[in-house]
matplotlib code that plots the C-alpha trace (Angstrom):
import matplotlib.pyplot as plt

x = [0.0, 1.1, 3.6, 1.5, -1.3, 0.8, 0.7, -2.5, -4.5, -2.7, -5.6, -5.1, -1.6, -2.8, -5.6, -3.3, -0.7, -3.3, -3.2, 0.6, 0.6, -1.9, 0.2, 3.3, 1.4, 0.4, 4.0, 5.3, 3.0, 4.2, 8.0, 8.3, 10.9, 10.1, 12.6, 11.7, 8.0, 8.1, 10.8, 8.6, 5.5, 7.5, 8.7, 5.2, 3.9, 6.8, 5.9, 2.3, 3.5, 5.9, 3.1, 1.0, 3.8, 4.0, 0.2, 0.1, 3.0, 1.4, -2.3, -2.6, -4.6, -3.6, -4.4, -8.1, -9.5, -10.5, -6.9, -6.1, -8.2, -5.2, -3.3, -5.4, -4.5, -0.7, -1.0, -3.4, -1.0, -1.0, 2.5, 4.0, 2.1, 2.1, 5.8, 6.8, 6.0, 8.4, 11.6, 14.5, 17.1, 18.6, 18.7, 15.1, 15.5, 18.8, 17.1, 14.5, 17.2, 19.1, 15.8, 15.2, 18.8, 18.4, 15.2, 16.9, 19.8, 17.4, 15.5, 18.8, 20.3, 17.5, 16.5, 12.8, 10.8, 8.8, 8.6, 7.2, 4.6, 2.5, -0.5, -2.8, -2.1, -0.1, -2.8, -5.5, -3.5, -2.7, -6.3, -7.6, -5.0, -5.6, -9.3, -9.0, -6.6, -8.7, -11.9, -10.1, -8.8, -12.2, -14.0, -16.3, -18.9, -17.8, -14.6, -16.8, -17.0, -13.4, -12.8, -15.4, -15.5, -16.5, -13.7, -11.1, -11.1, -12.7, -13.5, -15.7, -15.0, -11.2, -9.0, -6.0, -7.2, -8.4, -5.0, -3.1, -5.1, -5.7, -3.0, -3.0, -4.0, -6.9, -8.0, -8.1, -10.1, -12.6, -13.2, -13.5, -16.2, -17.9, -18.0, -18.9, -21.9, -23.3, -25.6, -27.1, -30.9, -32.6, -35.5, -38.3, -40.5, -37.7, -36.8, -40.5, -41.0, -38.0, -39.0, -42.7, -41.6, -39.4, -41.8, -43.3, -39.8, -38.5, -41.4, -40.9, -37.1, -37.8, -40.1, -37.4, -36.9, -34.4, -31.1, -32.2, -31.3, -27.5, -26.5, -22.9, -20.0, -18.9, -15.3, -14.7, -11.2, -10.4, -7.1, -4.8, -4.2, -5.0, -5.7, -5.0, -1.9, -3.1, -4.9, -1.5, 0.3, 3.3, 1.6, -1.3, -0.2, 1.2, 0.2, 0.6, -2.8, -3.2, -5.6, -7.8, -8.2, -8.7, -11.4, -13.1, -13.8, -16.2, -17.6, -18.6, -16.0, -15.2, -14.1, -14.9, -15.5, -14.2, -14.4, -10.7, -7.2, -3.8, -5.1, -8.2, -9.0, -11.9, -13.8, -14.1, -14.5, -17.4, -19.2, -18.8, -20.0, -22.9, -24.0, -24.0, -22.3, -20.0, -20.9, -24.0, -22.1, -19.9, -18.8, -17.9, -14.3, -13.1, -16.3, -14.9, -13.4, -16.6, -19.0, -21.0, -23.9, -23.6, -25.6, -25.2, -27.3, -25.0, -24.5, -23.2, -26.5, -28.4, -26.2, -26.6, -30.3, -29.9, -27.9, -24.4, -21.4, -19.8, -16.0, -13.7, -10.0, -7.1, -3.4, -2.8, -3.6, -7.3, -7.6, -6.1, -8.9, -11.1, -12.0, -12.5, -15.3, -16.6, -16.9, -19.0, -21.4, -21.6, -22.6, -19.6, -19.6, -15.8, -12.8, -9.6, -6.7, -2.9, -2.5, -4.6, -2.5, 0.3, 3.5, 5.4, 3.0, 5.0, 5.8, 6.9, 8.3, 6.8, 3.7, 2.1, 2.1, -1.1, -0.1, -0.5, -4.0, -5.0, -3.7, -5.8, -9.0, -8.5, -8.1, -11.2, -13.5, -15.4, -16.7, -19.9, -22.2, -23.8, -22.7, -19.8, -19.1, -15.4, -14.4, -10.6, -8.5, -5.0, -2.1, 1.0, 0.7, 0.3, 2.6, 5.1, 6.8, 10.5, 10.9, 12.9, 10.8, 11.6, 12.8, 14.6, 15.5, 11.8, 11.2, 14.1, 12.8, 9.6, 9.7, 8.8, 7.7, 10.2, 10.8, 10.5, 13.1, 15.1, 13.2, 9.8, 10.9, 11.9, 8.6, 6.6, 8.5, 8.0, 4.2, 3.8, 5.8, 3.3, 0.3, 1.3, 1.3, -2.3, -3.3, -1.5, -3.3, -6.7, -6.0, -4.9, -8.0, -10.4, -8.7, -9.0, -12.6, -13.4, -12.2, -14.6, -18.0, -19.7, -20.9, -19.0, -18.8, -15.8, -15.8, -12.4, -11.7, -9.1, -9.8, -8.0, -5.1, -1.7, -0.2, 2.4, 1.7, 5.0, 4.7, 1.2, 2.2, 5.0, 3.1, -0.5, -3.5, -4.9, -8.2, -6.5, -8.0, -6.1, -5.2, -8.0, -10.6, -9.4, -11.5, -10.1, -11.2, -13.6, -14.4, -17.1, -16.9, -18.3, -15.4, -17.6, -18.8, -15.9, -17.6, -20.1, -20.0, -18.3, -20.3, -18.5, -20.2, -19.1, -20.0, -19.2, -18.1, -21.4, -23.2, -21.1, -23.1, -26.4, -24.6, -23.2, -26.5, -28.1, -25.5, -26.0, -29.7, -30.7, -33.3, -35.5, -33.6, -35.5, -32.6, -30.2, -33.0, -33.3, -29.6, -29.5, -32.3, -31.5, -27.7, -26.2, -27.0, -25.2, -22.1, -19.8, -20.5, -18.3, -14.9, -11.9, -12.0, -10.5, -11.5, -13.4, -17.1, -19.0, -21.7, -25.2, -28.2, -31.5, -33.1, -29.8, -29.4, -32.9, -32.3, -28.9, -30.4, -33.2, -30.7, -28.7, -31.8, -32.4, -28.9, -29.1, -32.4, -30.9, -27.9, -30.1, -32.4, -35.4, -35.7, -37.4, -40.9, -40.6, -39.5, -41.9, -42.3, -43.2, -43.8, -41.5, -39.9, -36.6, -38.1, -40.0, -37.2, -33.6, -33.0, -30.4, -29.8, -31.7, -28.9, -26.5, -27.7, -29.1, -28.0, -25.2, -26.2, -25.1, -21.5, -20.7, -17.8, -15.6, -15.7, -13.8, -10.0]
y = [0.0, 3.6, 4.7, 7.9, 5.7, 4.0, 6.8, 8.5, 5.3, 2.7, 0.3, 0.1, -1.3, -3.7, -5.0, -5.5, -7.3, -9.5, -12.5, -12.6, -12.4, -15.3, -17.3, -16.6, -17.7, -21.0, -21.6, -20.7, -23.3, -25.9, -25.1, -23.6, -21.2, -17.5, -16.3, -19.2, -18.7, -15.0, -15.6, -18.1, -15.9, -13.0, -15.2, -16.4, -12.8, -11.7, -14.1, -12.8, -9.2, -10.1, -11.6, -8.6, -6.3, -8.3, -8.1, -4.4, -3.9, -5.9, -5.5, -2.3, -3.9, -5.7, -9.2, -10.1, -13.2, -14.8, -14.6, -17.6, -19.6, -19.3, -21.8, -24.6, -23.4, -24.0, -27.6, -26.9, -25.0, -21.9, -22.4, -21.7, -18.5, -17.2, -18.0, -15.8, -12.8, -13.8, -11.8, -12.9, -11.6, -14.3, -12.1, -12.6, -16.4, -16.3, -14.2, -16.9, -19.6, -17.6, -17.1, -20.9, -21.6, -19.1, -20.8, -24.2, -22.7, -21.2, -24.4, -26.2, -23.6, -21.6, -23.0, -23.9, -21.2, -23.7, -27.4, -29.9, -31.1, -28.3, -30.3, -29.4, -25.7, -25.9, -27.8, -25.4, -22.3, -23.9, -24.8, -21.4, -19.6, -21.9, -21.5, -17.7, -17.7, -20.1, -18.1, -14.9, -16.4, -17.8, -14.6, -15.6, -12.9, -12.2, -10.5, -8.1, -6.1, -5.1, -5.5, -3.1, 0.4, 2.0, 0.7, 0.7, 2.3, 0.6, 1.8, -1.1, -0.3, 0.1, -2.6, -0.4, 2.5, 0.1, -1.7, 1.6, 2.9, -0.2, -2.6, -5.6, -8.2, -6.0, -5.4, -9.1, -9.8, -7.0, -8.1, -11.7, -10.6, -8.4, -11.1, -13.9, -12.3, -9.9, -12.3, -10.7, -11.1, -10.2, -7.8, -9.6, -6.5, -4.3, -6.9, -7.4, -3.7, -3.2, -6.1, -4.9, -1.4, -2.8, -5.5, -3.7, -2.7, -6.3, -7.8, -5.5, -6.3, -10.0, -9.8, -8.4, -10.5, -13.4, -13.2, -15.5, -19.0, -18.7, -18.1, -16.6, -18.4, -16.4, -16.0, -14.2, -13.3, -12.5, -10.9, -11.1, -7.6, -5.8, -2.1, 0.9, 2.7, 6.0, 6.5, 6.8, 10.2, 10.0, 7.6, 9.8, 9.7, 6.2, 3.7, 0.3, -1.1, -0.4, -3.4, -2.5, 1.1, 0.0, -2.5, 0.0, 2.2, -0.5, -2.0, -1.3, -0.4, 1.8, 1.8, -1.3, -1.2, -4.4, -5.6, -6.2, -4.7, -6.3, -9.9, -11.8, -12.6, -14.9, -12.0, -10.3, -13.8, -14.7, -11.5, -11.9, -15.5, -15.1, -11.5, -11.2, -8.2, -9.0, -5.7, -7.5, -10.4, -9.0, -12.5, -13.8, -12.6, -15.6, -16.9, -20.1, -21.1, -20.5, -22.0, -24.7, -25.1, -27.8, -25.5, -21.8, -19.6, -18.2, -16.9, -20.3, -22.0, -19.5, -20.2, -24.0, -23.6, -22.0, -25.0, -23.7, -26.0, -24.2, -24.5, -22.9, -22.7, -21.8, -22.7, -23.3, -25.9, -26.6, -26.9, -23.5, -21.2, -24.3, -23.7, -27.4, -27.6, -24.1, -24.5, -27.6, -25.6, -22.8, -25.2, -25.5, -28.6, -28.8, -27.3, -27.3, -26.7, -26.8, -30.5, -30.5, -27.9, -29.1, -30.1, -27.5, -24.6, -21.4, -19.8, -16.2, -15.0, -17.0, -18.3, -19.7, -17.1, -15.6, -16.8, -20.4, -19.5, -18.1, -21.2, -23.4, -21.3, -21.8, -25.6, -25.8, -23.9, -26.1, -25.2, -27.2, -28.3, -26.2, -22.7, -22.5, -20.4, -20.3, -18.5, -18.2, -17.0, -15.7, -15.8, -14.4, -10.9, -12.2, -10.8, -10.7, -8.6, -9.3, -12.4, -11.9, -12.2, -14.2, -11.2, -8.8, -6.4, -5.9, -5.2, -2.7, -0.6, 0.3, 3.9, 4.6, 7.8, 9.9, 9.6, 5.8, 3.8, 1.3, -1.7, -0.1, 0.8, -2.8, -4.2, -1.7, -2.5, -6.3, -5.7, -3.6, -6.2, -8.9, -6.6, -5.7, -9.4, -9.6, -6.7, -8.4, -11.7, -9.9, -8.6, -12.0, -13.7, -11.2, -11.4, -15.2, -15.2, -12.7, -15.3, -18.0, -18.6, -18.8, -15.6, -14.7, -12.3, -11.4, -9.9, -8.8, -7.3, -7.0, -8.6, -5.9, -3.5, -5.0, -4.7, -2.0, 0.0, 1.8, 3.0, 4.2, 6.1, 7.8, 8.7, 9.1, 8.8, 11.3, 11.5, 12.3, 9.3, 6.6, 3.2, 1.3, 3.5, 3.1, 1.4, -1.1, -1.6, -3.8, -4.3, -6.2, -6.5, -8.5, -9.7, -9.8, -6.2, -3.9, -1.0, 0.1, 3.1, 3.0, 2.9, 3.9, 2.8, 2.9, -0.4, -3.0, -6.6, -8.0, -6.2, -7.7, -11.0, -9.0, -7.0, -10.1, -11.9, -8.8, -8.6, -12.3, -11.8, -13.6, -11.5, -14.0, -14.4, -12.3, -11.8, -10.5, -8.4, -6.8, -6.1, -4.7, -2.2, -1.3, -2.0, 0.9, 3.5, 1.3, 0.5, 3.0, 1.8, -1.3, -0.7, -2.7, -3.5, -0.6, 2.0, 5.0, 4.2, 6.2, 8.6, 7.6, 9.8, 8.8, 7.0, 5.4, 4.1, 2.7, 0.8, -0.4, -1.8, -3.5, -5.0, -6.3, -8.3, -9.5, -10.9, -12.6, -14.2, -15.3, -16.9, -18.8, -20.0, -18.1, -15.4, -17.2, -16.9, -13.1, -12.6, -12.0, -14.8, -14.5, -17.0, -16.1, -18.2, -17.9, -19.0, -22.0, -23.5, -23.2, -20.6, -21.9, -23.5, -26.8, -28.3, -27.8, -31.0, -31.6, -29.5, -30.9, -32.9, -31.8, -32.9, -35.6, -35.0, -37.1, -34.4, -32.0, -32.3]
z = [0.0, -0.5, 2.2, 2.8, 4.1, 6.8, 9.4, 8.2, 8.4, 10.6, 10.4, 6.7, 7.2, 9.9, 7.7, 4.8, 7.0, 8.8, 6.3, 6.5, 10.3, 10.5, 8.0, 10.1, 13.2, 11.7, 10.5, 14.0, 15.6, 13.0, 13.1, 16.6, 15.1, 15.0, 12.4, 10.1, 10.4, 9.5, 6.8, 5.0, 5.4, 3.8, 1.0, 0.2, 0.2, -1.9, -4.6, -4.6, -4.8, -7.6, -9.7, -8.9, -10.2, -13.4, -13.9, -13.4, -15.8, -18.6, -18.0, -16.0, -13.2, -9.9, -8.9, -8.4, -6.8, -10.1, -11.3, -9.2, -11.6, -14.0, -11.8, -13.2, -16.8, -16.3, -17.2, -20.1, -22.4, -20.1, -18.8, -22.2, -22.5, -19.0, -18.2, -21.1, -18.9, -16.2, -15.9, -18.1, -15.7, -13.5, -10.4, -9.2, -9.4, -7.6, -4.9, -4.4, -4.2, -1.6, 0.4, 0.3, 1.4, 4.3, 5.3, 5.3, 7.4, 9.9, 10.2, 11.1, 13.5, 15.0, 18.4, 19.0, 20.8, 22.8, 23.5, 21.1, 23.6, 25.2, 26.6, 23.7, 23.7, 20.5, 18.7, 19.9, 18.8, 15.4, 14.9, 15.7, 13.5, 10.6, 10.8, 10.9, 7.9, 5.8, 6.6, 5.5, 2.3, 1.2, 2.1, 5.0, 5.5, 9.1, 7.7, 5.9, 9.2, 8.7, 4.9, 3.5, 2.0, 5.2, 7.4, 4.7, 1.3, -1.7, -5.2, -6.5, -10.2, -9.8, -8.3, -9.0, -6.8, -4.1, -4.0, -3.9, -1.0, 1.1, 0.0, -2.4, 0.3, 1.6, -2.0, -2.7, 0.4, -0.3, -3.9, -2.8, -0.3, -2.8, -5.6, -3.2, -1.5, -4.1, -6.0, -9.0, -9.4, -12.7, -12.6, -14.5, -14.6, -16.1, -18.7, -19.7, -20.0, -22.3, -24.5, -24.6, -25.6, -28.3, -29.5, -32.5, -33.8, -33.2, -35.1, -38.0, -38.0, -37.8, -40.8, -43.0, -46.2, -46.0, -47.7, -50.6, -51.4, -51.1, -47.5, -47.4, -45.9, -42.8, -41.6, -38.3, -37.5, -33.9, -34.3, -31.3, -29.7, -33.0, -32.9, -35.2, -33.8, -35.1, -31.8, -30.1, -30.1, -32.4, -34.7, -35.8, -39.4, -39.5, -42.2, -40.6, -41.6, -45.3, -45.9, -43.0, -44.2, -47.9, -47.0, -44.6, -47.6, -48.9, -45.7, -42.1, -39.6, -36.6, -32.9, -31.0, -27.2, -25.5, -21.9, -21.4, -21.8, -22.6, -22.0, -21.1, -24.8, -23.8, -22.4, -25.8, -27.4, -25.1, -25.9, -29.7, -29.6, -27.2, -27.7, -23.9, -22.2, -19.4, -17.8, -16.6, -14.9, -12.2, -11.1, -14.6, -15.0, -17.0, -18.6, -20.1, -16.8, -15.0, -17.6, -15.9, -18.4, -21.1, -23.5, -23.8, -26.1, -28.8, -32.3, -33.2, -32.3, -34.3, -37.4, -36.7, -37.0, -40.4, -41.7, -41.2, -40.5, -37.6, -37.0, -34.4, -35.4, -33.3, -33.5, -29.8, -27.1, -27.2, -23.4, -22.6, -21.4, -21.4, -25.0, -25.9, -23.3, -23.9, -27.7, -27.2, -24.9, -27.5, -30.2, -32.5, -34.8, -34.8, -33.1, -35.3, -32.8, -32.9, -33.4, -36.5, -38.3, -40.6, -38.8, -40.8, -40.0, -39.8, -36.5, -36.1, -32.8, -29.9, -31.6, -34.8, -37.6, -38.9, -42.4, -41.1, -39.7, -43.1, -44.8, -42.5, -43.1, -46.8, -46.3, -44.2, -46.6, -49.0, -52.5, -52.1, -49.3, -46.5, -45.8, -43.4, -40.3, -39.3, -36.2, -36.3, -33.4, -34.2, -31.8, -33.6, -32.0, -28.5, -25.9, -24.4, -27.0, -26.1, -28.4, -31.6, -34.7, -37.8, -39.8, -37.5, -40.4, -41.1, -37.4, -37.1, -39.9, -38.0, -36.6, -33.0, -31.3, -29.5, -25.8, -25.4, -23.4, -25.4, -24.1, -24.8, -28.4, -29.1, -27.6, -29.6, -32.8, -32.2, -31.7, -34.9, -36.8, -35.9, -36.2, -39.8, -40.6, -39.3, -41.6, -44.6, -43.9, -43.8, -47.3, -48.5, -47.1, -48.6, -52.0, -51.9, -50.9, -53.7, -56.3, -55.0, -56.6, -53.2, -51.4, -48.3, -45.4, -43.3, -39.8, -38.5, -35.0, -32.4, -29.0, -27.0, -27.0, -26.5, -23.0, -23.9, -20.8, -20.5, -24.1, -23.6, -20.5, -22.3, -25.6, -24.4, -26.7, -29.2, -27.4, -24.1, -22.2, -20.4, -21.9, -20.2, -21.9, -25.4, -28.1, -30.5, -34.1, -36.2, -39.9, -41.8, -45.5, -48.4, -50.5, -53.6, -53.2, -52.8, -54.5, -51.9, -49.7, -46.3, -43.0, -39.8, -36.6, -33.0, -31.5, -28.8, -28.9, -27.7, -30.5, -33.3, -33.6, -34.3, -36.9, -38.5, -38.7, -40.2, -42.9, -43.6, -44.0, -40.8, -38.9, -37.1, -33.8, -31.3, -28.9, -31.5, -33.0, -29.5, -29.2, -32.7, -31.9, -28.3, -28.1, -30.1, -27.4, -24.8, -26.9, -25.4, -21.8, -22.4, -20.9, -19.6, -15.9, -13.9, -16.5, -15.1, -15.2, -17.9, -16.9, -17.9, -18.5, -16.9, -19.9, -20.9, -17.3, -17.3, -20.6, -19.3, -16.2, -18.1, -20.5, -17.6, -16.5, -20.1, -20.3, -16.9, -17.9, -21.2, -19.5, -17.1, -19.9, -18.7, -21.4, -24.3, -22.9, -22.7, -26.3, -29.1, -31.6, -35.3, -38.0, -40.8, -43.6, -41.7, -38.4, -39.9, -41.9, -43.0, -45.7, -48.1, -51.4, -51.5, -53.6, -50.8, -49.2, -45.7, -42.8, -40.7, -37.6, -34.2, -33.7, -31.2, -28.8, -31.1, -33.8, -31.5, -31.9]

ax = plt.figure().add_subplot(projection="3d")
ax.plot(x, y, z, "-o")
ax.set_aspect("equal")
plt.show()
């Protein structure tokens, strides 16, 4: 916690130290050695503070209780990704080894503070201290009398501010208490009122003519950490994304508000695939890791109902982020993961190259049969950005703004090197699709800004806002129609599926009809965790709160009875070319690989 708080608010320091003191007490009872007990407690806490420092440096936010879910991902492909953020210098690791050596020495040479047998007093003290420590760590409600915003200092929307004032440990406990005991309950009345007020517009929207007999193949590219650098000061006139800008002149594009920064890809991914806004689920920080339902309403299921063959594609371990399980729940027919890519698939830097992903998309797309939906997740531009790329000369030629430290310059250059490849592959994919005889539609977007926090703090942004408030970018284009007029729209990740279905000529899903009609006025409310909360006018706040209840009801499977139903050609049957053959059956688990 901030040193200025120690004397002004002594209870803040005591509350922040309490978990460590309880741990030291438990260790003292076990080892009977005072220096050893406190030394080990300091070592454990030191590891937590080091991890917290790394997270703040890369993602701009401190540790939160749900971050500990990542421990289970280390054996599912996460170790390769997460360990890349560890320091490359040997000194921190030497320090840990020295600390362990000191602990061993103290264990051998420090005399016990009390006898081994104490007539049950040692067992009683250890039991009480352990019970107190465990109850504190799991967030038992009794601790809420100490760890709350009235006794300490808490800003519910900002973990960074809370941690800076009250300390990291206190912050973890307070957010654990808040998340564990604030159960969200949907307001059925508010949800019904919003739907009733929108019913006429929804019915009119859902009666729109179908797309025709030929449903377009749909390719969605979730481009890792992609954003347009022109929003940074010093890059206002840069030209790193020529394909994005060229295609935007003939399609829909604009700023994209996403619910994460620097990492947490599955947060944006979840919103795009479900149309649900994570603003309305405080306890759903890592949705795929917390997904307990075997069937989740989604864009994928809507497309399945229209005869699409739905495929997820990602050149990484399928179990990381629990994607293999989550994609089944979302309704994908198949998941093409790293092991299904060619053995000679290109890597660039630390991860699989975007060119390899494009190659696999082309391999998966068929010239006959049902329409296809391919959701492709890139990984080339994933951090950390201190790994040498395949072509260092290309990287070195990238200019950087003035004032950056050498390490920040190199990381920024490495990122832009990979980001330019993503832009090039976008151009290659659209050009290839334009040559096919089948109609197609491409949606391209960045999942979040890259975690270049030191560069952002040095350069700043053109709009004057902080890095957690910045929007990314999105593009939707028809490769066979590159002569239309551009449409620039400010939107959010959870609104993209409605836009995609509308462009594909699918209007009969009542939930996505509602998000398409009501959502645009709520788009800018989506922010990364820790960003200053946006101000809301009265009517906007009412709609926002009602939409929160709508999404909670949809997630729990209780929304359908409230939504208007209409008998349209789209709703009563699959709209597609009859010659395409029967719609694909639901895929058994064996189809996932």
